[in-house]
Legacy VTK file of the C-alpha trace (Angstrom):
# vtk DataFile Version 3.0
C-alpha trace
ASCII
DATASET POLYDATA
POINTS 173 float
84.012 -34.785 118.258
84.433 -31.736 120.229
87.378 -32.112 120.656
88.586 -32.738 117.062
86.893 -29.674 116.202
88.384 -27.540 118.589
91.870 -28.545 117.121
90.807 -28.061 113.624
89.513 -24.534 114.554
92.380 -23.950 116.571
94.850 -24.588 113.392
93.029 -22.942 110.935
92.384 -19.225 112.871
94.861 -16.779 111.379
97.196 -14.634 114.261
95.899 -11.039 114.172
99.949 -9.662 115.137
99.817 -5.276 114.807
103.214 -3.554 114.063
103.271 -0.549 115.948
106.069 1.615 114.983
107.622 4.529 115.556
110.812 5.555 117.083
109.310 6.945 120.179
111.794 9.237 122.072
110.172 9.487 124.448
107.851 5.877 124.412
104.751 8.087 126.460
101.353 8.092 127.477
99.446 9.226 123.961
101.612 6.607 122.771
100.621 4.047 125.055
97.271 4.960 124.555
96.929 4.221 120.864
99.052 0.681 122.444
95.600 0.042 125.201
94.084 0.748 122.019
95.549 -2.198 119.194
95.295 -4.866 122.145
91.820 -4.500 121.401
91.614 -5.462 118.602
95.005 -8.013 117.557
96.293 -10.977 119.610
100.092 -9.238 120.066
101.399 -6.073 119.080
104.826 -5.530 118.490
106.203 -1.957 119.325
108.675 -2.021 116.678
111.318 0.854 117.832
113.036 2.539 114.549
116.595 4.243 115.048
115.867 7.646 112.952
119.276 9.518 112.538
117.739 12.366 112.696
116.264 11.540 116.213
118.231 11.163 119.584
119.412 7.955 120.505
119.761 4.366 121.915
119.947 5.406 125.467
115.591 4.952 124.921
116.556 1.513 124.215
116.402 1.264 127.571
113.507 3.459 128.612
110.680 1.261 126.697
108.148 0.611 129.799
108.201 -3.311 130.855
104.502 -3.097 130.037
104.989 -3.238 126.427
104.905 -6.836 126.357
106.674 -7.491 122.844
109.006 -5.206 121.543
111.441 -5.450 118.322
114.578 -2.891 117.192
115.478 -2.154 113.501
117.476 0.143 111.649
116.435 0.519 107.713
112.885 0.822 105.564
109.855 0.514 108.177
108.794 -1.309 104.804
111.555 -4.092 105.282
110.640 -4.371 108.401
107.220 -5.047 108.493
107.954 -8.595 105.892
110.557 -9.513 108.620
108.360 -9.531 111.165
105.890 -11.287 108.582
108.135 -13.657 108.697
109.585 -13.970 111.572
105.315 -15.023 112.801
104.807 -16.910 109.979
101.698 -14.602 109.480
100.479 -10.852 108.124
101.378 -8.109 110.411
99.034 -5.238 110.206
100.978 -1.546 110.820
99.668 0.582 113.798
99.484 3.931 113.450
98.587 6.228 115.780
96.631 9.954 115.134
95.806 12.775 117.158
94.947 15.213 114.174
94.455 16.530 111.108
98.008 17.615 111.004
99.163 13.951 111.696
97.033 11.930 108.952
98.769 14.590 106.991
102.278 13.348 107.681
100.739 9.971 107.996
99.029 9.561 103.582
102.361 10.957 103.180
104.631 8.128 104.647
102.316 5.569 104.037
102.955 6.716 100.072
105.906 6.328 100.944
105.876 2.297 102.900
103.328 1.428 99.928
105.760 2.090 97.180
107.822 -0.806 98.641
105.378 -2.839 100.446
102.237 -2.531 98.251
100.227 -5.395 100.480
101.256 -3.278 102.976
97.857 -3.795 105.874
97.989 -0.111 108.167
94.427 1.060 110.614
95.307 4.405 112.618
93.653 4.570 116.185
92.573 8.223 116.818
94.614 9.144 120.825
91.759 9.292 123.470
91.008 13.908 123.957
93.031 14.491 126.584
96.368 12.884 125.274
96.472 14.991 122.079
98.424 17.464 123.067
100.758 15.454 123.898
104.010 14.655 121.751
108.015 13.372 121.203
109.387 16.337 120.650
107.311 18.672 123.303
108.628 15.847 126.534
112.175 16.676 125.548
111.507 20.300 125.560
110.220 20.199 128.101
112.718 17.989 129.629
115.612 20.405 128.861
113.578 23.364 132.234
112.001 20.435 134.247
112.560 16.725 134.562
108.786 16.408 137.476
107.545 17.821 134.027
108.465 15.529 131.943
107.948 12.550 134.101
104.616 12.880 134.376
103.667 11.976 130.841
106.401 8.672 130.052
104.760 5.607 131.448
106.994 4.038 134.395
105.660 0.574 135.086
103.320 -2.599 134.298
101.231 -1.768 137.428
100.461 2.159 136.080
97.335 2.382 134.271
95.443 5.670 132.604
92.364 5.903 134.039
89.702 8.387 131.399
90.464 11.320 132.536
93.988 11.636 131.995
95.626 10.924 135.675
98.100 7.472 136.054
97.072 5.365 139.318
98.663 2.492 140.658
96.810 -0.913 140.245
LINES 1 174
173 0 1 2 3 4 5 6 7 8 9 10 11 12 13 14 15 16 17 18 19 20 21 22 23 24 25 26 27 28 29 30 31 32 33 34 35 36 37 38 39 40 41 42 43 44 45 46 47 48 49 50 51 52 53 54 55 56 57 58 59 60 61 62 63 64 65 66 67 68 69 70 71 72 73 74 75 76 77 78 79 80 81 82 83 84 85 86 87 88 89 90 91 92 93 94 95 96 97 98 99 100 101 102 103 104 105 106 107 108 109 110 111 112 113 114 115 116 117 118 119 120 121 122 123 124 125 126 127 128 129 130 131 132 133 134 135 136 137 138 139 140 141 142 143 144 145 146 147 148 149 150 151 152 153 154 155 156 157 158 159 160 161 162 163 164 165 166 167 168 169 170 171 172
């Protein structure tokens, strides 16, 4: 009797899938902080790397760290990517977004208005990054890289063995 109940419960449970979408150029420790927070709320988090024509390119695809379990690449509208993922996974997919400050919130509200116009059923969740990552942006890192690759590398996530600790220092597990 217990086995039947367990099977019945497992079959009827909906998977909770998050889609953390962005251009991730580069994918840095601030992005990883949001990803880790999302993993605590969802059964799986898909990192959806969008091709943004106004941002630099294809080489970033090879720079997605191995610590990300599920990666999707898309070009086109985010609303179309979310619908595609829902069909592929057979369940609702919630858009995951990260915020550093009030300026990010304003930009997110504008972007969300467009996406909701194309996909009214959209579900979205926002995560605030930890304070030690609030100053990090991909565009600032690309500027730093022009002058010092060593400084640039300090902000990237390099392998599955690395973990961010509360003080913002990366270390080996």
